[in-house]
N, CA, C, O and the ligand as a Tripos MOL2 file, in Angstrom:
@<TRIPOS>MOLECULE
protein
  313   311    79     0     0
PROTEIN
NO_CHARGES

@<TRIPOS>ATOM
      1 N          15.2040 -166.4610   10.8720 N.3       1 MET1
      2 CA         15.0030 -165.0870   10.3640 C.3       1 MET1
      3 C          15.1650 -164.0940   11.5060 C.2       1 MET1
      4 O          14.6290 -164.3060   12.5940 O.2       1 MET1
      5 N          15.8960 -163.0160   11.2670 N.am      2 SER2
      6 CA         15.9770 -161.9800   12.2960 C.3       2 SER2
      7 C          15.2970 -160.7190   11.7860 C.2       2 SER2
      8 O          14.8370 -160.6490   10.6460 O.2       2 SER2
      9 N          15.2490 -159.7500   12.6440 N.am      3 ARG3
     10 CA         14.6050 -158.4990   12.2750 C.3       3 ARG3
     11 C          15.5500 -157.3310   12.4780 C.2       3 ARG3
     12 O          16.4120 -157.3340   13.3570 O.2       3 ARG3
     13 N          15.3530 -156.3310   11.6290 N.am      4 CYS4
     14 CA         16.1600 -155.1220   11.7440 C.3       4 CYS4
     15 C          15.8030 -154.4340   13.0560 C.2       4 CYS4
     16 O          14.6260 -154.2710   13.3790 O.2       4 CYS4
     17 N          16.8170 -154.0350   13.8040 N.am      5 LYS5
     18 CA         16.5650 -153.3990   15.1010 C.3       5 LYS5
     19 C          15.9050 -152.0450   14.9610 C.2       5 LYS5
     20 O          15.1970 -151.6110   15.8690 O.2       5 LYS5
     21 N          16.1180 -151.3660   13.8450 N.am      6 SER6
     22 CA         15.5400 -150.0320   13.7600 C.3       6 SER6
     23 C          14.1900 -149.9730   13.0660 C.2       6 SER6
     24 O          13.3350 -149.1900   13.4820 O.2       6 SER6
     25 N          13.9570 -150.7760   12.0150 N.am      7 CYS7
     26 CA         12.6660 -150.6470   11.3350 C.3       7 CYS7
     27 C          11.7890 -151.8810   11.4930 C.2       7 CYS7
     28 O          10.6140 -151.8440   11.1270 O.2       7 CYS7
     29 N          12.3330 -152.9800   12.0320 N.am      8 GLY8
     30 CA         11.5170 -154.1600   12.2820 C.3       8 GLY8
     31 C          11.3150 -155.0650   11.0730 C.2       8 GLY8
     32 O          10.6160 -156.0740   11.1690 O.2       8 GLY8
     33 N          11.9120 -154.7220    9.9440 N.am      9 ALA9
     34 CA         11.7680 -155.5530    8.7450 C.3       9 ALA9
     35 C          12.5300 -156.8650    8.9240 C.2       9 ALA9
     36 O          13.5150 -156.9370    9.6580 O.2       9 ALA9
     37 N          12.0460 -157.9050    8.2300 N.am     10 GLU10
     38 CA         12.7590 -159.1770    8.2800 C.3      10 GLU10
     39 C          14.0470 -159.0690    7.4830 C.2      10 GLU10
     40 O          14.0730 -158.5240    6.3800 O.2      10 GLU10
     41 N          15.0990 -159.5940    8.0590 N.am     11 ILE11
     42 CA         16.3840 -159.5670    7.3650 C.3      11 ILE11
     43 C          17.0560 -160.9290    7.4960 C.2      11 ILE11
     44 O          16.7440 -161.7080    8.3970 O.2      11 ILE11
     45 N          17.9690 -161.1970    6.5970 N.am     12 ILE12
     46 CA         18.8120 -162.3740    6.7450 C.3      12 ILE12
     47 C          20.2500 -161.8820    6.8470 C.2      12 ILE12
     48 O          20.5920 -160.8160    6.3350 O.2      12 ILE12
     49 N          21.0820 -162.6690    7.5100 N.am     13 TRP13
     50 CA         22.4870 -162.2990    7.6300 C.3      13 TRP13
     51 C          23.2990 -163.1440    6.6680 C.2      13 TRP13
     52 O          23.2440 -164.3730    6.7060 O.2      13 TRP13
     53 N          24.0340 -162.4930    5.8270 N.am     14 LEU14
     54 CA         24.9430 -163.2020    4.9300 C.3      14 LEU14
     55 C          26.3550 -162.7900    5.3010 C.2      14 LEU14
     56 O          26.6030 -161.6630    5.7290 O.2      14 LEU14
     57 N          27.2780 -163.7320    5.1270 N.am     15 ARG15
     58 CA         28.6720 -163.4100    5.4130 C.3      15 ARG15
     59 C          29.3980 -163.1530    4.0990 C.2      15 ARG15
     60 O          29.3840 -163.9890    3.1960 O.2      15 ARG15
     61 N          30.0210 -162.0070    4.0040 N.am     16 THR16
     62 CA         30.7370 -161.6980    2.7670 C.3      16 THR16
     63 C          32.0520 -162.4620    2.7300 C.2      16 THR16
     64 O          32.4990 -163.0120    3.7370 O.2      16 THR16
     65 N          32.6640 -162.4870    1.5470 N.am     17 LYS17
     66 CA         33.9520 -163.1470    1.3780 C.3      17 LYS17
     67 C          34.9820 -162.6150    2.3660 C.2      17 LYS17
     68 O          35.8760 -163.3380    2.8040 O.2      17 LYS17
     69 N          34.8390 -161.3420    2.7060 N.am     18 ALA18
     70 CA         35.7700 -160.7190    3.6510 C.3      18 ALA18
     71 C          35.4680 -161.1290    5.0950 C.2      18 ALA18
     72 O          36.1820 -160.7330    6.0160 O.2      18 ALA18
     73 N          34.4120 -161.9210    5.2900 N.am     19 GLY19
     74 CA         34.0740 -162.4030    6.6270 C.3      19 GLY19
     75 C          33.2020 -161.4620    7.4200 C.2      19 GLY19
     76 O          32.9930 -161.6510    8.6180 O.2      19 GLY19
     77 N          32.6950 -160.4460    6.7480 N.am     20 LYS20
     78 CA         31.8560 -159.4700    7.4420 C.3      20 LYS20
     79 C          30.3940 -159.8680    7.3590 C.2      20 LYS20
     80 O          29.8840 -160.0960    6.2630 O.2      20 LYS20
     81 N          29.7040 -159.9580    8.4990 N.am     21 PRO21
     82 CA         28.2720 -160.2440    8.4210 C.3      21 PRO21
     83 C          27.5280 -159.0380    7.8610 C.2      21 PRO21
     84 O          27.8100 -157.8950    8.2220 O.2      21 PRO21
     85 N          26.5810 -159.3070    6.9820 N.am     22 MET22
     86 CA         25.8670 -158.2130    6.3340 C.3      22 MET22
     87 C          24.3700 -158.4810    6.3690 C.2      22 MET22
     88 O          23.9180 -159.5250    5.8970 O.2      22 MET22
     89 N          23.5890 -157.5430    6.9270 N.am     23 PRO23
     90 CA         22.1350 -157.7290    6.9450 C.3      23 PRO23
     91 C          21.5710 -157.4720    5.5510 C.2      23 PRO23
     92 O          21.8900 -156.4600    4.9270 O.2      23 PRO23
     93 N          20.7390 -158.3810    5.0660 N.am     24 CYS24
     94 CA         20.1890 -158.2360    3.7220 C.3      24 CYS24
     95 C          18.6910 -158.4600    3.7480 C.2      24 CYS24
     96 O          18.1580 -159.0970    4.6560 O.2      24 CYS24
     97 N          18.0160 -157.9260    2.7350 N.am     25 ASP25
     98 CA         16.6000 -158.2120    2.5750 C.3      25 ASP25
     99 C          16.4490 -159.6890    2.2200 C.2      25 ASP25
    100 O          17.2320 -160.2180    1.4310 O.2      25 ASP25
    101 N          15.4300 -160.3720    2.8060 N.am     26 PRO26
    102 CA         15.3280 -161.8300    2.6500 C.3      26 PRO26
    103 C          14.9360 -162.2850    1.2520 C.2      26 PRO26
    104 O          15.0480 -163.4700    0.9400 O.2      26 PRO26
    105 N          14.4850 -161.3840    0.4180 N.am     27 LYS27
    106 CA         14.0170 -161.7820   -0.9010 C.3      27 LYS27
    107 C          15.1480 -161.7260   -1.9220 C.2      27 LYS27
    108 O          15.7200 -160.6600   -2.1500 O.2      27 LYS27
    109 N          15.4790 -162.8680   -2.5420 N.am     28 PRO28
    110 CA         16.5150 -162.8210   -3.5730 C.3      28 PRO28
    111 C          16.0180 -162.0750   -4.8070 C.2      28 PRO28
    112 O          14.8430 -162.1520   -5.1640 O.2      28 PRO28
    113 N          16.9110 -161.3690   -5.4350 N.am     29 ILE29
    114 CA         16.5770 -160.5330   -6.5890 C.3      29 ILE29
    115 C          17.3770 -161.0340   -7.7930 C.2      29 ILE29
    116 O          18.5540 -161.3720   -7.6660 O.2      29 ILE29
    117 N          16.7420 -161.0780   -8.9390 N.am     30 LEU30
    118 CA         17.4810 -161.4000  -10.1700 C.3      30 LEU30
    119 C          18.2270 -160.1550  -10.6110 C.2      30 LEU30
    120 O          17.6400 -159.0790  -10.7270 O.2      30 LEU30
    121 N          19.5060 -160.3000  -10.8540 N.am     31 TYR31
    122 CA         20.2920 -159.1320  -11.2330 C.3      31 TYR31
    123 C          21.3690 -159.5140  -12.2320 C.2      31 TYR31
    124 O          21.6880 -160.6830  -12.4480 O.2      31 TYR31
    125 N          21.9000 -158.4810  -12.8180 N.am     32 ARG32
    126 CA         22.9870 -158.6540  -13.7750 C.3      32 ARG32
    127 C          24.1560 -157.8330  -13.2440 C.2      32 ARG32
    128 O          23.9910 -156.6510  -12.9420 O.2      32 ARG32
    129 N          25.3350 -158.4410  -13.1250 N.am     33 PRO33
    130 CA         26.4850 -157.7010  -12.6160 C.3      33 PRO33
    131 C          26.7690 -156.5020  -13.5150 C.2      33 PRO33
    132 O          26.7610 -156.6170  -14.7410 O.2      33 PRO33
    133 N          27.0160 -155.3730  -12.9050 N.am     34 ASP34
    134 CA         27.2270 -154.1480  -13.6630 C.3      34 ASP34
    135 C          28.0560 -153.2100  -12.7830 C.2      34 ASP34
    136 O          27.5750 -152.7260  -11.7590 O.2      34 ASP34
    137 N          29.2920 -152.9590  -13.1850 N.am     35 PRO35
    138 CA         30.1610 -152.1130  -12.3390 C.3      35 PRO35
    139 C          29.5810 -150.7220  -12.1140 C.2      35 PRO35
    140 O          29.9250 -150.0430  -11.1460 O.2      35 PRO35
    141 N          28.6930 -150.3030  -13.0210 N.am     36 LYS36
    142 CA         28.0910 -148.9820  -12.8590 C.3      36 LYS36
    143 C          26.7180 -149.0780  -12.2010 C.2      36 LYS36
    144 O          26.0150 -148.0760  -12.0770 O.2      36 LYS36
    145 N          26.3390 -150.2760  -11.7810 N.am     37 GLY37
    146 CA         25.0270 -150.4660  -11.1690 C.3      37 GLY37
    147 C          24.8770 -149.6620   -9.8910 C.2      37 GLY37
    148 O          25.8510 -149.3370   -9.2120 O.2      37 GLY37
    149 N          23.6250 -149.3520   -9.5880 N.am     38 GLU38
    150 CA         23.3850 -148.5010   -8.4150 C.3      38 GLU38
    151 C          23.2200 -149.2960   -7.1480 C.2      38 GLU38
    152 O          23.2810 -148.7410   -6.0510 O.2      38 GLU38
    153 N          23.0100 -150.6020   -7.2840 N.am     39 GLN39
    154 CA         22.7140 -151.4130   -6.1180 C.3      39 GLN39
    155 C          23.8500 -152.4080   -5.8770 C.2      39 GLN39
    156 O          24.4870 -152.8780   -6.8200 O.2      39 GLN39
    157 N          24.0930 -152.7170   -4.6210 N.am     40 THR40
    158 CA         25.1090 -153.7140   -4.3020 C.3      40 THR40
    159 C          24.4040 -155.0140   -3.9390 C.2      40 THR40
    160 O          23.4790 -155.0230   -3.1270 O.2      40 THR40
    161 N          24.8420 -156.1000   -4.5370 N.am     41 TYR41
    162 CA         24.2460 -157.4090   -4.2790 C.3      41 TYR41
    163 C          25.2630 -158.3350   -3.6390 C.2      41 TYR41
    164 O          26.4620 -158.2540   -3.9080 O.2      41 TYR41
    165 N          24.7640 -159.2070   -2.7940 N.am     42 VAL42
    166 CA         25.5950 -160.2600   -2.2160 C.3      42 VAL42
    167 C          24.9600 -161.5780   -2.6210 C.2      42 VAL42
    168 O          23.7470 -161.7400   -2.4920 O.2      42 VAL42
    169 N          25.7500 -162.5160   -3.1050 N.am     43 ASN43
    170 CA         25.1360 -163.8090   -3.4030 C.3      43 ASN43
    171 C          25.3980 -164.7770   -2.2680 C.2      43 ASN43
    172 O          26.0500 -164.4360   -1.2810 O.2      43 ASN43
    173 N          24.8780 -166.0010   -2.4200 N.am     44 GLU44
    174 CA         24.9730 -166.9460   -1.3110 C.3      44 GLU44
    175 C          26.4000 -167.3750   -0.9910 C.2      44 GLU44
    176 O          26.6710 -167.8710    0.1020 O.2      44 GLU44
    177 N          27.3120 -167.1870   -1.9410 N.am     45 SER45
    178 CA         28.7170 -167.5070   -1.6400 C.3      45 SER45
    179 C          29.4320 -166.3290   -0.9980 C.2      45 SER45
    180 O          30.6250 -166.4100   -0.7080 O.2      45 SER45
    181 N          28.7170 -165.2420   -0.7750 N.am     46 GLY46
    182 CA         29.3290 -164.1130   -0.0940 C.3      46 GLY46
    183 C          30.0700 -163.1570   -1.0120 C.2      46 GLY46
    184 O          30.8160 -162.2890   -0.5590 O.2      46 GLY46
    185 N          29.8530 -163.3310   -2.3080 N.am     47 ILE47
    186 CA         30.5020 -162.4240   -3.2440 C.3      47 ILE47
    187 C          29.6500 -161.1700   -3.3900 C.2      47 ILE47
    188 O          28.4470 -161.2400   -3.6430 O.2      47 ILE47
    189 N          30.2990 -160.0290   -3.2240 N.am     48 VAL48
    190 CA         29.6100 -158.7550   -3.2770 C.3      48 VAL48
    191 C          29.9150 -158.1150   -4.6220 C.2      48 VAL48
    192 O          31.0780 -158.0330   -5.0160 O.2      48 VAL48
    193 N          28.8910 -157.6630   -5.3310 N.am     49 CYS49
    194 CA         29.1690 -156.9210   -6.5630 C.3      49 CYS49
    195 C          28.0590 -155.9480   -6.8690 C.2      49 CYS49
    196 O          26.9250 -156.0910   -6.4130 O.2      49 CYS49
    197 N          28.4220 -154.9480   -7.6590 N.am     50 LYS50
    198 CA         27.4420 -153.9650   -8.1120 C.3      50 LYS50
    199 C          26.6120 -154.5780   -9.2190 C.2      50 LYS50
    200 O          27.1040 -155.4020   -9.9900 O.2      50 LYS50
    201 N          25.3740 -154.1850   -9.2990 N.am     51 GLY51
    202 CA         24.5500 -154.7320  -10.3550 C.3      51 GLY51
    203 C          23.2860 -153.9340  -10.5740 C.2      51 GLY51
    204 O          22.9960 -152.9610   -9.8770 O.2      51 GLY51
    205 N          22.5420 -154.3880  -11.5750 N.am     52 THR52
    206 CA         21.2740 -153.7770  -11.9320 C.3      52 THR52
    207 C          20.2260 -154.8840  -11.9300 C.2      52 THR52
    208 O          20.5140 -156.0010  -12.3600 O.2      52 THR52
    209 N          19.0110 -154.5950  -11.4530 N.am     53 PRO53
    210 CA         17.9750 -155.6230  -11.4940 C.3      53 PRO53
    211 C          17.7010 -156.0540  -12.9360 C.2      53 PRO53
    212 O          17.6150 -155.2150  -13.8320 O.2      53 PRO53
    213 N          17.5660 -157.3530  -13.1560 N.am     54 ASP54
    214 CA         17.3120 -157.8590  -14.5020 C.3      54 ASP54
    215 C          16.5500 -159.1670  -14.3680 C.2      54 ASP54
    216 O          17.1110 -160.1850  -13.9620 O.2      54 ASP54
    217 N          15.2600 -159.1330  -14.7150 N.am     55 THR55
    218 CA         14.4200 -160.3090  -14.5040 C.3      55 THR55
    219 C          14.7870 -161.4400  -15.4580 C.2      55 THR55
    220 O          14.3550 -162.5750  -15.2590 O.2      55 THR55
    221 N          15.5760 -161.1490  -16.4910 N.am     56 GLU56
    222 CA         15.9620 -162.2180  -17.4060 C.3      56 GLU56
    223 C          17.2960 -162.8400  -17.0450 C.2      56 GLU56
    224 O          17.7600 -163.7630  -17.7140 O.2      56 GLU56
    225 N          17.9050 -162.3400  -15.9970 N.am     57 SER57
    226 CA         19.1980 -162.8700  -15.5880 C.3      57 SER57
    227 C          19.0250 -164.2110  -14.8880 C.2      57 SER57
    228 O          17.9440 -164.5120  -14.3820 O.2      57 SER57
    229 N          20.0910 -165.0220  -14.8560 N.am     58 ASP58
    230 CA         20.0110 -166.2750  -14.1020 C.3      58 ASP58
    231 C          20.7530 -166.1540  -12.7810 C.2      58 ASP58
    232 O          20.9640 -167.1540  -12.0940 O.2      58 ASP58
    233 N          21.1480 -164.9490  -12.4210 N.am     59 ARG59
    234 CA         21.8400 -164.7520  -11.1490 C.3      59 ARG59
    235 C          20.9100 -164.1610  -10.1280 C.2      59 ARG59
    236 O          20.1400 -163.2460  -10.4160 O.2      59 ARG59
    237 N          20.9920 -164.7030   -8.9150 N.am     60 THR60
    238 CA         20.2170 -164.1010   -7.8400 C.3      60 THR60
    239 C          21.1780 -163.5720   -6.7840 C.2      60 THR60
    240 O          22.2500 -164.1280   -6.5460 O.2      60 THR60
    241 N          20.7640 -162.5040   -6.1760 N.am     61 GLY61
    242 CA         21.5710 -161.9270   -5.1100 C.3      61 GLY61
    243 C          20.6540 -161.2460   -4.1250 C.2      61 GLY61
    244 O          19.4560 -161.0910   -4.3610 O.2      61 GLY61
    245 N          21.2330 -160.8490   -3.0300 N.am     62 TYR62
    246 CA         20.4700 -160.1750   -1.9930 C.3      62 TYR62
    247 C          20.9640 -158.7530   -1.8410 C.2      62 TYR62
    248 O          22.1620 -158.4830   -1.9210 O.2      62 TYR62
    249 N          20.0350 -157.8560   -1.6240 N.am     63 ILE63
    250 CA         20.3890 -156.4460   -1.4540 C.3      63 ILE63
    251 C          20.6460 -156.1700    0.0160 C.2      63 ILE63
    252 O          19.9010 -156.6140    0.8890 O.2      63 ILE63
    253 N          21.7010 -155.4390    0.2670 N.am     64 SER64
    254 CA         22.0060 -155.0410    1.6330 C.3      64 SER64
    255 C          20.8300 -154.2900    2.2300 C.2      64 SER64
    256 O          20.2620 -153.4060    1.5890 O.2      64 SER64
    257 N          20.4660 -154.6350    3.4460 N.am     65 HIS65
    258 CA         19.3390 -153.9580    4.0700 C.3      65 HIS65
    259 C          19.6440 -152.4780    4.3220 C.2      65 HIS65
    260 O          18.7290 -151.6610    4.4260 O.2      65 HIS65
    261 N          20.9160 -152.1430    4.4160 N.am     66 PHE66
    262 CA         21.2650 -150.7310    4.5980 C.3      66 PHE66
    263 C          20.7510 -149.8910    3.4370 C.2      66 PHE66
    264 O          20.4490 -148.7090    3.5980 O.2      66 PHE66
    265 N          20.6550 -150.5130    2.2710 N.am     67 ALA67
    266 CA         20.2180 -149.7650    1.0890 C.3      67 ALA67
    267 C          18.7150 -149.5350    1.1020 C.2      67 ALA67
    268 O          18.2360 -148.5850    0.4830 O.2      67 ALA67
    269 N          17.9530 -150.3940    1.8020 N.am     68 THR68
    270 CA         16.5010 -150.2730    1.7320 C.3      68 THR68
    271 C          15.8830 -149.8560    3.0610 C.2      68 THR68
    272 O          14.7040 -149.5070    3.1090 O.2      68 THR68
    273 N          16.6620 -149.8880    4.1410 N.am     69 CYS69
    274 CA         16.1180 -149.5660    5.4480 C.3      69 CYS69
    275 C          15.7160 -148.1020    5.5200 C.2      69 CYS69
    276 O          16.5140 -147.2180    5.2080 O.2      69 CYS69
    277 N          14.4610 -147.8410    5.9370 N.am     70 PRO70
    278 CA         14.0520 -146.4330    6.0660 C.3      70 PRO70
    279 C          14.8040 -145.7310    7.1940 C.2      70 PRO70
    280 O          14.8530 -144.5020    7.2430 O.2      70 PRO70
    281 N          15.3820 -146.5030    8.0850 N.am     71 ASN71
    282 CA         16.1150 -145.9150    9.2090 C.3      71 ASN71
    283 C          17.6240 -146.1160    9.0640 C.2      71 ASN71
    284 O          18.3390 -146.2070   10.0620 O.2      71 ASN71
    285 N          18.0980 -146.1840    7.8380 N.am     72 ALA72
    286 CA         19.5090 -146.5030    7.6100 C.3      72 ALA72
    287 C          20.4480 -145.5350    8.3210 C.2      72 ALA72
    288 O          21.5510 -145.9010    8.7270 O.2      72 ALA72
    289 N          19.9940 -144.3020    8.4620 N.am     73 PHE73
    290 CA         20.8670 -143.3180    9.1230 C.3      73 PHE73
    291 C          21.1960 -143.7460   10.5560 C.2      73 PHE73
    292 O          22.2430 -143.3910   11.0960 O.2      73 PHE73
    293 N          20.2810 -144.5170   11.1630 N.am     74 MET74
    294 CA         20.5320 -144.9660   12.5270 C.3      74 MET74
    295 C          21.6520 -146.0070   12.5760 C.2      74 MET74
    296 O          22.3760 -146.1150   13.5660 O.2      74 MET74
    297 N          21.7800 -146.7750   11.4830 N.am     75 HIS75
    298 CA         22.8600 -147.7570   11.4480 C.3      75 HIS75
    299 C          24.1970 -147.0430   11.3390 C.2      75 HIS75
    300 O          25.1880 -147.4350   11.9570 O.2      75 HIS75
    301 N          24.1980 -145.9790   10.5320 N.am     76 ARG76
    302 CA         25.4620 -145.3020   10.2540 C.3      76 ARG76
    303 C          25.9760 -144.5650   11.4840 C.2      76 ARG76
    304 O          27.1770 -144.3390   11.6310 O.2      76 ARG76
    305 N          25.0600 -144.1960   12.3560 N.am     77 ARG77
    306 CA         25.4700 -143.3900   13.5000 C.3      77 ARG77
    307 C          26.3810 -144.1510   14.4510 C.2      77 ARG77
    308 O          27.1840 -143.5450   15.1620 O.2      77 ARG77
    309 N          26.2630 -145.4770   14.4700 N.am     78 ARG78
    310 CA         27.0670 -146.2540   15.4060 C.3      78 ARG78
    311 C          28.4830 -146.5090   14.9150 C.2      78 ARG78
    312 O          29.2700 -147.1530   15.6090 O.2      78 ARG78
    313 ZN         15.8140 -151.5780    8.8430 Zn       79 ZN79
@<TRIPOS>BOND
     1     1     2 1
     2     2     3 1
     3     3     4 2
     4     3     5 am
     5     5     6 1
     6     6     7 1
     7     7     8 2
     8     7     9 am
     9     9    10 1
    10    10    11 1
    11    11    12 2
    12    11    13 am
    13    13    14 1
    14    14    15 1
    15    15    16 2
    16    15    17 am
    17    17    18 1
    18    18    19 1
    19    19    20 2
    20    19    21 am
    21    21    22 1
    22    22    23 1
    23    23    24 2
    24    23    25 am
    25    25    26 1
    26    26    27 1
    27    27    28 2
    28    27    29 am
    29    29    30 1
    30    30    31 1
    31    31    32 2
    32    31    33 am
    33    33    34 1
    34    34    35 1
    35    35    36 2
    36    35    37 am
    37    37    38 1
    38    38    39 1
    39    39    40 2
    40    39    41 am
    41    41    42 1
    42    42    43 1
    43    43    44 2
    44    43    45 am
    45    45    46 1
    46    46    47 1
    47    47    48 2
    48    47    49 am
    49    49    50 1
    50    50    51 1
    51    51    52 2
    52    51    53 am
    53    53    54 1
    54    54    55 1
    55    55    56 2
    56    55    57 am
    57    57    58 1
    58    58    59 1
    59    59    60 2
    60    59    61 am
    61    61    62 1
    62    62    63 1
    63    63    64 2
    64    63    65 am
    65    65    66 1
    66    66    67 1
    67    67    68 2
    68    67    69 am
    69    69    70 1
    70    70    71 1
    71    71    72 2
    72    71    73 am
    73    73    74 1
    74    74    75 1
    75    75    76 2
    76    75    77 am
    77    77    78 1
    78    78    79 1
    79    79    80 2
    80    79    81 am
    81    81    82 1
    82    82    83 1
    83    83    84 2
    84    83    85 am
    85    85    86 1
    86    86    87 1
    87    87    88 2
    88    87    89 am
    89    89    90 1
    90    90    91 1
    91    91    92 2
    92    91    93 am
    93    93    94 1
    94    94    95 1
    95    95    96 2
    96    95    97 am
    97    97    98 1
    98    98    99 1
    99    99   100 2
   100    99   101 am
   101   101   102 1
   102   102   103 1
   103   103   104 2
   104   103   105 am
   105   105   106 1
   106   106   107 1
   107   107   108 2
   108   107   109 am
   109   109   110 1
   110   110   111 1
   111   111   112 2
   112   111   113 am
   113   113   114 1
   114   114   115 1
   115   115   116 2
   116   115   117 am
   117   117   118 1
   118   118   119 1
   119   119   120 2
   120   119   121 am
   121   121   122 1
   122   122   123 1
   123   123   124 2
   124   123   125 am
   125   125   126 1
   126   126   127 1
   127   127   128 2
   128   127   129 am
   129   129   130 1
   130   130   131 1
   131   131   132 2
   132   131   133 am
   133   133   134 1
   134   134   135 1
   135   135   136 2
   136   135   137 am
   137   137   138 1
   138   138   139 1
   139   139   140 2
   140   139   141 am
   141   141   142 1
   142   142   143 1
   143   143   144 2
   144   143   145 am
   145   145   146 1
   146   146   147 1
   147   147   148 2
   148   147   149 am
   149   149   150 1
   150   150   151 1
   151   151   152 2
   152   151   153 am
   153   153   154 1
   154   154   155 1
   155   155   156 2
   156   155   157 am
   157   157   158 1
   158   158   159 1
   159   159   160 2
   160   159   161 am
   161   161   162 1
   162   162   163 1
   163   163   164 2
   164   163   165 am
   165   165   166 1
   166   166   167 1
   167   167   168 2
   168   167   169 am
   169   169   170 1
   170   170   171 1
   171   171   172 2
   172   171   173 am
   173   173   174 1
   174   174   175 1
   175   175   176 2
   176   175   177 am
   177   177   178 1
   178   178   179 1
   179   179   180 2
   180   179   181 am
   181   181   182 1
   182   182   183 1
   183   183   184 2
   184   183   185 am
   185   185   186 1
   186   186   187 1
   187   187   188 2
   188   187   189 am
   189   189   190 1
   190   190   191 1
   191   191   192 2
   192   191   193 am
   193   193   194 1
   194   194   195 1
   195   195   196 2
   196   195   197 am
   197   197   198 1
   198   198   199 1
   199   199   200 2
   200   199   201 am
   201   201   202 1
   202   202   203 1
   203   203   204 2
   204   203   205 am
   205   205   206 1
   206   206   207 1
   207   207   208 2
   208   207   209 am
   209   209   210 1
   210   210   211 1
   211   211   212 2
   212   211   213 am
   213   213   214 1
   214   214   215 1
   215   215   216 2
   216   215   217 am
   217   217   218 1
   218   218   219 1
   219   219   220 2
   220   219   221 am
   221   221   222 1
   222   222   223 1
   223   223   224 2
   224   223   225 am
   225   225   226 1
   226   226   227 1
   227   227   228 2
   228   227   229 am
   229   229   230 1
   230   230   231 1
   231   231   232 2
   232   231   233 am
   233   233   234 1
   234   234   235 1
   235   235   236 2
   236   235   237 am
   237   237   238 1
   238   238   239 1
   239   239   240 2
   240   239   241 am
   241   241   242 1
   242   242   243 1
   243   243   244 2
   244   243   245 am
   245   245   246 1
   246   246   247 1
   247   247   248 2
   248   247   249 am
   249   249   250 1
   250   250   251 1
   251   251   252 2
   252   251   253 am
   253   253   254 1
   254   254   255 1
   255   255   256 2
   256   255   257 am
   257   257   258 1
   258   258   259 1
   259   259   260 2
   260   259   261 am
   261   261   262 1
   262   262   263 1
   263   263   264 2
   264   263   265 am
   265   265   266 1
   266   266   267 1
   267   267   268 2
   268   267   269 am
   269   269   270 1
   270   270   271 1
   271   271   272 2
   272   271   273 am
   273   273   274 1
   274   274   275 1
   275   275   276 2
   276   275   277 am
   277   277   278 1
   278   278   279 1
   279   279   280 2
   280   279   281 am
   281   281   282 1
   282   282   283 1
   283   283   284 2
   284   283   285 am
   285   285   286 1
   286   286   287 1
   287   287   288 2
   288   287   289 am
   289   289   290 1
   290   290   291 1
   291   291   292 2
   292   291   293 am
   293   293   294 1
   294   294   295 1
   295   295   296 2
   296   295   297 am
   297   297   298 1
   298   298   299 1
   299   299   300 2
   300   299   301 am
   301   301   302 1
   302   302   303 1
   303   303   304 2
   304   303   305 am
   305   305   306 1
   306   306   307 1
   307   307   308 2
   308   307   309 am
   309   309   310 1
   310   310   311 1
   311   311   312 2
@<TRIPOS>SUBSTRUCTURE
     1 MET1         2 RESIDUE 1 A MET
     2 SER2         6 RESIDUE 1 A SER
     3 ARG3        10 RESIDUE 1 A ARG
     4 CYS4        14 RESIDUE 1 A CYS
     5 LYS5        18 RESIDUE 1 A LYS
     6 SER6        22 RESIDUE 1 A SER
     7 CYS7        26 RESIDUE 1 A CYS
     8 GLY8        30 RESIDUE 1 A GLY
     9 ALA9        34 RESIDUE 1 A ALA
    10 GLU10       38 RESIDUE 1 A GLU
    11 ILE11       42 RESIDUE 1 A ILE
    12 ILE12       46 RESIDUE 1 A ILE
    13 TRP13       50 RESIDUE 1 A TRP
    14 LEU14       54 RESIDUE 1 A LEU
    15 ARG15       58 RESIDUE 1 A ARG
    16 THR16       62 RESIDUE 1 A THR
    17 LYS17       66 RESIDUE 1 A LYS
    18 ALA18       70 RESIDUE 1 A ALA
    19 GLY19       74 RESIDUE 1 A GLY
    20 LYS20       78 RESIDUE 1 A LYS
    21 PRO21       82 RESIDUE 1 A PRO
    22 MET22       86 RESIDUE 1 A MET
    23 PRO23       90 RESIDUE 1 A PRO
    24 CYS24       94 RESIDUE 1 A CYS
    25 ASP25       98 RESIDUE 1 A ASP
    26 PRO26      102 RESIDUE 1 A PRO
    27 LYS27      106 RESIDUE 1 A LYS
    28 PRO28      110 RESIDUE 1 A PRO
    29 ILE29      114 RESIDUE 1 A ILE
    30 LEU30      118 RESIDUE 1 A LEU
    31 TYR31      122 RESIDUE 1 A TYR
    32 ARG32      126 RESIDUE 1 A ARG
    33 PRO33      130 RESIDUE 1 A PRO
    34 ASP34      134 RESIDUE 1 A ASP
    35 PRO35      138 RESIDUE 1 A PRO
    36 LYS36      142 RESIDUE 1 A LYS
    37 GLY37      146 RESIDUE 1 A GLY
    38 GLU38      150 RESIDUE 1 A GLU
    39 GLN39      154 RESIDUE 1 A GLN
    40 THR40      158 RESIDUE 1 A THR
    41 TYR41      162 RESIDUE 1 A TYR
    42 VAL42      166 RESIDUE 1 A VAL
    43 ASN43      170 RESIDUE 1 A ASN
    44 GLU44      174 RESIDUE 1 A GLU
    45 SER45      178 RESIDUE 1 A SER
    46 GLY46      182 RESIDUE 1 A GLY
    47 ILE47      186 RESIDUE 1 A ILE
    48 VAL48      190 RESIDUE 1 A VAL
    49 CYS49      194 RESIDUE 1 A CYS
    50 LYS50      198 RESIDUE 1 A LYS
    51 GLY51      202 RESIDUE 1 A GLY
    52 THR52      206 RESIDUE 1 A THR
    53 PRO53      210 RESIDUE 1 A PRO
    54 ASP54      214 RESIDUE 1 A ASP
    55 THR55      218 RESIDUE 1 A THR
    56 GLU56      222 RESIDUE 1 A GLU
    57 SER57      226 RESIDUE 1 A SER
    58 ASP58      230 RESIDUE 1 A ASP
    59 ARG59      234 RESIDUE 1 A ARG
    60 THR60      238 RESIDUE 1 A THR
    61 GLY61      242 RESIDUE 1 A GLY
    62 TYR62      246 RESIDUE 1 A TYR
    63 ILE63      250 RESIDUE 1 A ILE
    64 SER64      254 RESIDUE 1 A SER
    65 HIS65      258 RESIDUE 1 A HIS
    66 PHE66      262 RESIDUE 1 A PHE
    67 ALA67      266 RESIDUE 1 A ALA
    68 THR68      270 RESIDUE 1 A THR
    69 CYS69      274 RESIDUE 1 A CYS
    70 PRO70      278 RESIDUE 1 A PRO
    71 ASN71      282 RESIDUE 1 A ASN
    72 ALA72      286 RESIDUE 1 A ALA
    73 PHE73      290 RESIDUE 1 A PHE
    74 MET74      294 RESIDUE 1 A MET
    75 HIS75      298 RESIDUE 1 A HIS
    76 ARG76      302 RESIDUE 1 A ARG
    77 ARG77      306 RESIDUE 1 A ARG
    78 ARG78      310 RESIDUE 1 A ARG
    79 ZN79       313 GROUP 0 **** ****
């Protein structure tokens, strides 16, 4: 487990299909793929898609830490 350099939260690194490492919140979330969804999810195979949280779904994904980091602006500055 690693930690976010700016806010200290625990994060996990997932590699997207494009080969880009992406910091994510360590807790998997049940979601339903939705092109109009507000959140971006990455699953364990590295597939990135938009979705909406749905506790009845059988899909789990991880939310990019950039979306939840209180200091996200610091990531963007670099
Ligand atoms: Zn953070």
